[in-house]
C-alpha positions as CSV (number, residue, x, y, z in Angstrom):
1,M,102.5,172.1,118.7
2,D,105.5,173.1,116.6
3,A,107.8,175.3,118.6
4,L,108.1,177.7,115.7
5,L,104.4,178.5,115.7
6,Y,104.2,180.4,119.0
7,R,102.7,183.8,118.6
8,F,103.8,186.4,121.2
9,I,103.4,190.1,122.0
10,D,106.1,192.4,123.4
11,L,104.8,195.1,125.8
12,F,106.9,197.8,127.3
13,A,109.3,196.5,124.7
14,G,112.1,199.0,125.1
15,I,114.7,198.0,122.5
16,G,113.6,194.4,122.3
17,G,115.8,192.5,124.7
18,I,113.0,190.1,125.8
19,R,111.9,189.7,122.2
20,L,115.4,188.6,121.2
21,A,115.1,185.7,123.6
22,F,111.7,184.5,122.2
23,D,112.3,185.1,118.5
24,P,113.7,181.5,118.0
25,Y,110.3,180.1,119.2
26,G,107.9,181.9,117.0
27,Q,106.6,185.2,115.7
28,C,106.0,188.6,117.4
29,V,102.6,189.8,116.4
30,F,102.3,193.0,118.4
31,T,104.7,195.4,120.1
32,S,104.1,198.5,122.3
33,E,106.6,201.1,123.5
34,W,106.1,204.7,124.3
35,D,109.6,206.1,124.1
36,N,110.4,207.5,120.7
37,K,114.2,206.9,120.8
38,A,113.7,203.3,121.9
39,K,111.3,202.9,119.0
40,E,114.1,204.0,116.6
41,T,116.4,201.4,118.0
42,Y,113.6,198.7,117.9
43,E,112.8,199.5,114.3
44,A,116.4,199.5,113.2
45,N,116.8,196.0,114.6
46,F,113.4,194.3,114.0
47,G,112.2,196.2,110.9
48,E,109.0,197.3,112.6
49,K,107.9,200.3,114.6
50,P,106.2,199.5,117.9
51,D,102.7,200.9,118.7
52,G,102.6,203.7,121.2
53,D,101.3,204.1,124.8
54,I,99.7,200.8,125.9
55,T,97.3,202.7,128.2
56,Q,95.6,204.1,125.0
57,I,95.4,200.7,123.2
58,N,92.1,198.7,123.3
59,E,93.0,195.2,124.5
60,H,90.5,193.7,122.0
61,H,92.5,195.3,119.1
62,I,95.6,193.3,120.1
63,P,96.1,190.1,118.0
64,D,95.5,186.7,119.6
65,H,98.8,185.3,121.0
66,D,100.2,182.4,122.9
67,I,102.7,184.2,125.1
68,L,102.6,187.7,126.6
69,L,105.9,189.4,127.4
70,A,106.3,192.6,129.5
71,G,109.2,194.3,131.2
72,F,106.8,196.7,132.9
73,P,107.9,199.6,135.1
74,C,107.1,199.4,138.8
75,Q,104.6,202.1,139.9
76,P,103.1,202.6,143.3
77,F,99.6,201.1,143.4
78,S,96.9,203.3,144.5
79,L,94.4,201.4,146.5
80,A,92.3,204.6,146.9
81,G,88.8,204.0,145.6
82,V,88.5,200.5,147.0
83,S,87.2,201.8,150.3
84,K,85.0,204.2,148.4
85,K,83.5,201.4,146.4
86,N,82.9,199.5,149.7
87,S,81.2,202.4,151.3
88,L,78.9,202.6,148.2
89,G,78.2,198.9,148.4
90,R,79.7,198.4,144.9
91,Q,81.5,195.2,143.9
92,H,85.2,195.4,142.9
93,G,87.8,192.9,141.9
94,F,91.5,192.9,142.5
95,L,91.9,194.2,139.0
96,D,90.3,197.5,140.2
97,E,93.0,197.8,142.8
98,T,95.6,198.2,140.1
99,Q,93.8,200.9,138.1
100,G,96.1,203.8,137.3
101,T,99.2,201.5,137.2
102,L,100.8,200.0,134.1
103,F,100.3,196.5,135.6
104,F,96.6,197.1,135.1
105,D,97.2,197.3,131.4
106,I,98.9,193.9,131.4
107,A,96.1,192.4,133.5
108,R,93.3,193.7,131.2
109,I,95.1,192.3,128.1
110,I,95.6,188.9,129.8
111,K,92.0,188.8,130.8
112,A,90.8,189.7,127.3
113,K,93.2,187.5,125.3
114,Q,93.9,184.5,127.6
115,P,97.4,183.7,126.4
116,Q,98.9,180.2,127.3
117,A,101.7,181.9,129.2
118,F,103.3,185.1,130.2
119,L,106.7,186.4,131.3
120,L,106.9,189.6,133.4
121,E,110.2,191.2,134.4
122,N,110.8,193.9,137.0
123,V,113.3,195.2,139.6
124,K,113.8,192.8,142.5
125,N,112.4,195.4,144.9
126,L,109.0,194.8,143.5
127,R,108.6,192.0,146.1
128,S,109.3,194.4,149.0
129,H,107.7,197.5,147.6
130,D,105.2,199.1,150.1
131,K,106.0,196.4,152.6
132,G,105.1,193.6,150.2
133,K,101.6,195.0,149.5
134,T,102.2,195.8,145.9
135,Y,103.4,192.3,145.0
136,K,100.6,190.7,147.0
137,V,98.1,192.5,144.8
138,I,99.9,191.5,141.7
139,K,99.9,187.8,142.7
140,K,96.2,188.0,143.7
141,V,95.3,189.4,140.3
142,L,97.3,186.9,138.3
143,E,96.3,183.8,140.4
144,E,92.8,184.5,141.8
145,E,91.2,186.8,139.3
146,L,92.9,185.7,136.1
147,G,93.3,182.1,137.1
148,Y,97.0,181.5,136.2
149,T,99.5,179.2,137.8
150,V,102.3,181.6,138.8
151,Y,106.0,181.1,139.5
152,D,108.5,183.8,140.4
153,A,112.2,184.1,141.1
154,V,114.9,186.7,141.6
155,I,117.8,185.9,139.4
156,N,121.2,187.5,139.2
157,A,122.6,187.7,135.7
158,K,126.3,187.7,136.8
159,G,126.7,184.1,136.0
160,L,126.0,184.8,132.3
161,V,127.2,188.4,131.8
162,P,129.9,190.3,133.7
163,Q,127.4,192.4,135.6
164,S,125.6,192.0,139.0
165,R,122.0,192.5,137.9
166,E,119.2,191.1,140.1
167,R,115.7,191.1,138.6
168,I,112.4,189.4,139.5
169,Y,110.9,187.2,136.8
170,I,107.2,186.2,137.0
171,V,106.1,183.3,134.8
172,G,102.5,182.3,134.5
173,F,100.6,179.5,132.7
174,R,96.9,179.3,132.0
175,K,97.0,175.6,132.7
176,P,98.2,174.3,136.0
177,I,101.5,173.0,134.7
178,T,104.9,172.4,136.2
179,F,107.7,174.9,135.6
180,E,111.2,175.3,136.9
181,F,113.4,178.4,136.5
182,P,116.8,177.7,134.9
183,D,119.9,177.2,137.0
184,I,122.3,180.1,136.5
185,P,126.0,179.6,137.1
186,E,127.6,181.4,140.1
187,Q,130.6,182.5,138.2
188,G,130.4,184.1,134.8
189,P,132.6,185.9,132.2
190,S,134.9,188.7,133.3
191,L,134.3,192.4,132.5
192,R,137.5,192.3,130.5
193,S,135.9,189.9,128.0
194,I,133.5,192.6,126.8
195,L,135.8,195.6,126.7
196,E,136.8,197.1,123.4
197,E,140.5,197.5,122.5
198,N,140.6,200.9,120.9
199,V,138.3,203.3,122.7
200,P,137.9,207.0,121.6
201,E,139.3,209.6,124.0
202,K,135.8,211.1,124.5
203,Y,134.9,208.3,126.9
204,T,137.7,209.2,129.3
205,L,136.5,211.3,132.2
206,T,137.7,215.0,132.2
207,D,139.9,216.1,135.0
208,N,137.1,218.2,136.4
209,L,134.5,215.4,136.5
210,W,137.0,212.9,137.9
211,A,138.0,215.3,140.7
212,Y,134.3,216.0,141.4
213,L,133.5,212.3,141.7
214,Q,136.4,211.6,144.0
215,A,135.5,214.5,146.3
216,Y,131.9,213.4,146.3
217,K,132.8,209.9,147.3
218,E,135.2,211.1,150.0
219,K,132.6,213.5,151.5
220,H,130.1,210.7,151.8
221,S,132.5,208.0,153.1
222,K,133.3,210.4,156.0
223,K,129.6,210.3,156.8
224,G,129.6,206.5,156.7
225,N,127.7,206.4,153.4
226,G,128.6,204.3,150.4
227,F,127.7,206.8,147.8
228,G,130.2,207.4,145.0
229,F,131.7,206.1,141.8
230,G,132.4,202.4,141.2
231,L,135.8,201.7,139.8
232,A,135.3,198.3,138.2
233,D,137.7,195.3,138.4
234,P,138.2,194.1,134.8
235,D,138.8,190.6,136.1
236,S,135.5,190.5,137.9
237,Y,132.0,191.8,137.2
238,S,130.5,195.3,137.4
239,R,127.8,197.0,139.3
240,T,124.3,197.1,137.8
241,L,124.1,199.2,134.6
242,S,121.2,201.7,135.1
243,A,119.4,204.2,132.9
244,R,121.2,207.1,134.6
245,Y,124.6,205.9,133.2
246,Y,124.5,208.7,130.6
247,K,124.9,211.3,133.3
248,D,128.5,210.6,134.4
249,G,129.1,206.9,134.1
250,S,130.0,206.8,137.7
251,E,128.5,203.4,138.7
252,I,130.8,201.5,136.2
253,L,134.2,203.2,135.5
254,I,137.0,201.3,133.7
255,P,140.5,201.9,135.1
256,Q,143.1,202.9,132.4
257,G,146.4,202.6,134.1
258,E,148.6,204.9,136.1
259,G,148.3,208.6,135.3
260,K,145.2,208.3,133.2
261,N,141.6,209.1,134.3
262,P,139.2,206.2,134.2
263,R,136.6,206.0,131.4
264,R,133.0,205.2,130.8
265,L,131.9,202.1,129.0
266,T,131.1,202.7,125.3
267,P,127.5,202.0,124.1
268,R,128.7,198.8,122.4
269,E,130.2,197.6,125.7
270,C,126.9,198.3,127.4
271,A,125.2,196.2,124.8
272,R,127.7,193.4,125.5
273,L,127.2,193.8,129.3
274,Q,123.5,193.1,128.7
275,G,124.2,190.1,126.4
276,F,123.0,191.7,123.2
277,P,124.5,190.2,120.0
278,E,127.3,192.0,118.1
279,T,124.9,192.3,115.2
280,F,122.5,194.5,117.3
281,K,122.4,198.0,115.7
282,I,123.1,201.1,117.8
283,E,122.0,204.1,115.6
284,V,121.0,206.6,118.3
285,S,123.2,209.0,120.3
286,D,125.4,207.8,123.2
287,T,123.0,209.4,125.7
288,A,120.0,207.6,124.3
289,A,121.9,204.3,124.0
290,Y,123.0,204.4,127.6
291,K,119.4,205.0,128.8
292,Q,118.2,202.2,126.5
293,F,120.7,199.5,127.6
294,G,120.4,200.6,131.2
295,N,116.6,200.0,131.0
296,S,116.9,196.7,129.1
297,V,117.2,193.1,130.3
298,S,120.0,190.6,130.4
299,V,119.2,188.8,127.2
300,P,121.0,185.5,128.1
301,V,118.9,185.2,131.3
302,V,115.7,185.7,129.5
303,S,116.8,183.3,126.8
304,R,117.2,180.5,129.4
305,I,113.8,181.3,130.9
306,A,112.2,181.3,127.4
307,E,113.6,177.8,126.8
308,K,112.3,176.5,130.1
309,M,108.8,178.1,129.4
310,I,108.6,176.5,126.0
311,Q,109.6,173.1,127.4
312,A,107.0,173.4,130.2
313,I,104.2,174.2,127.7
314,E,105.2,171.2,125.5
315,K,105.6,168.8,128.3
316,D,102.3,169.9,129.7
317,E,103.1,168.2,133.1
318,P,100.4,168.9,135.7
319,V,101.4,170.5,138.9
320,K,101.9,167.9,141.6
321,K,99.4,168.6,144.4
322,E,100.5,168.1,148.0
323,P,98.6,165.2,149.6
324,E,95.6,166.6,151.4
325,L,95.8,166.4,155.2
326,L,92.8,164.8,156.9
327,T,91.3,167.1,159.6
328,D,89.3,165.7,162.5
329,R,86.1,166.9,160.8
330,K,87.0,165.0,157.6
331,I,87.9,161.8,159.5
332,K,84.6,161.9,161.4
333,A,82.7,162.5,158.1
334,A,84.4,159.5,156.5
335,Q,83.5,157.2,159.4
C-alpha cells in the first residue's frame, strides 16, 4: 500500500499536534474537538473546522479510516452498573464498564470502523490510576473485546524538545504484527535554543506576583513541600508545560539577569517547547494559546511513533509467539 494513501481520523484533536505527525503519511478524513478556541487554532492551521462533541457523534457516520488517533482525557471509570447487570442476570462486555467515559467513545468507534491501527496518548499516570484498575479495563477492551494487538510505553520528550514531558502512548494493530517504539535520545536541545531574543515587557512578572510566588514557595519549603515556582535553567530543559500555565507561568520561569524579575514563556516559545513548526499559526489570545499548547503533545515524539507505526503496517511481520511449554498433561496426551 502506498504510504500516502493512509486515511486517518483525529479525535480529541486539540490544535492538531498528533495530526501534524501523521499528515506526511496520508489524509485526515474526520476531526473532532469540543473546545471552541482550540477549533479556531485548528481551522487557522488546517483549513477545516473540527466536528464537535464526540459523545454526540454516531460512530457509523464517521468515514472509514486506516488509523485512529486520539489524545483522550483521562476520566475515572465508573464500574457501577456492572454489579447491577450481574444481579439482573444480564450479559455485559468490558465495553459496558467504560460507559460514561471518553474512552468508551474511542472503543465504540474502533468496534464499528475496525481501523488497521490506532494511537492513543494520555498522561503517564493513566497506568497507576485507581491502583491500575483503569488501565486494566482499557487493555481488556482493546485486546479481548476489540481483538487488537496492543503495545504501550511511557516516553519522555526531553531528548527531542527542551522539556521533561512523560506521556503514555498506546499503539494497537488489528493484525497481530510486530511493533517497536522509537528510541528517544537521553539528551536533547537546551531551553535556550527555543527562546526568543526580543520579548515584550508584558511577559515579565510584576513585582507583586514575583513577591507572592517567592513567599508561597518559602512557606511550603518550611513544611517540607516542593510546591512553588520553577526557575528554569536555559542550558537544560524545563518542567512539564501544563494547561494551567496561563495562570501565572510559575512552573516555567525564565531568568532575566540581576535586578530583573523572571518572565513567562511567550506563546511562540510554548509552541517551540512542544516541537510545533515555526509556520504554525497562533491567532488566539495568550491565555487560550497557553492552555492549548499545555494540553497538546510533543510533536517530534509522535512523529517518530507515526514513522514506526507505518513501517510496522507495511512490513506486516507477525508477532513471534513464545514456544509453548509442554505441561505434564500434554506430555501424557502425546504419548
